[in-house]
N, C-alpha and C positions, 0 to 999 in steps of 0.2 A: 487566451485568458480563461476560456471555458474549461480547458483541460486542467488548469491549475485549480479552479474552483471544484471540479470533480475530484481531483486527488485529495484536496483538503477535506472534502466531505467523506470520502472513503476512509481516510485516516481517522477521522472523528467517529464515524459510525462503527467501524470494525476494530478500532482500538490498537492501531499500530502506526508507525511512522515510516514513510518511504524514504530510502536513502536518496539524496539529491543526485548522486552519481548514477544510481540505477535508473532514475527517471531520465536523466540527460543522455544515457547510453541506450535507452530503450527506443525501439522503432515504434512509436505510437501513432501510426498513420491510420489505424482502424480501431473500431470499438473493441473488436476481439483482442487486439494486441494490448489495449488498455486493461481489459478483463484478465488476460493472461498475466500481466504484470502484478496486478492486485492479488490474484490467486496465488502466484508464486511467493509473493511477499508474506501473505497471510499464512501459507504453509511452511514458511521458514526457508524457502529455497534461495532467497536473495538477502541482501544486507539490510533487513528491516530491523527496527528497534521496537520491541513491544512497549506499549504505553497504554495508559488509561485502564478502564475496567477489564480489558482482556488479560491484563497482567496483574490482577489484584491479589493473586495467591489463593483465591477462593475456588477457582476452577481447576479440574483435574488435568 
């Protein structure tokens, strides 16, 4: 349950949505693996959907 709360917080704070399939397929057994997933999604290396302020068209 804590993992779910962390993922929701990351999505809200960093302005993207994690694809459910990416989360289900990820091996999230360490903090590092969670960080790697978030970084990959934030950099566009996985099936993320931009959302919120990070995709407001005002940033370069």
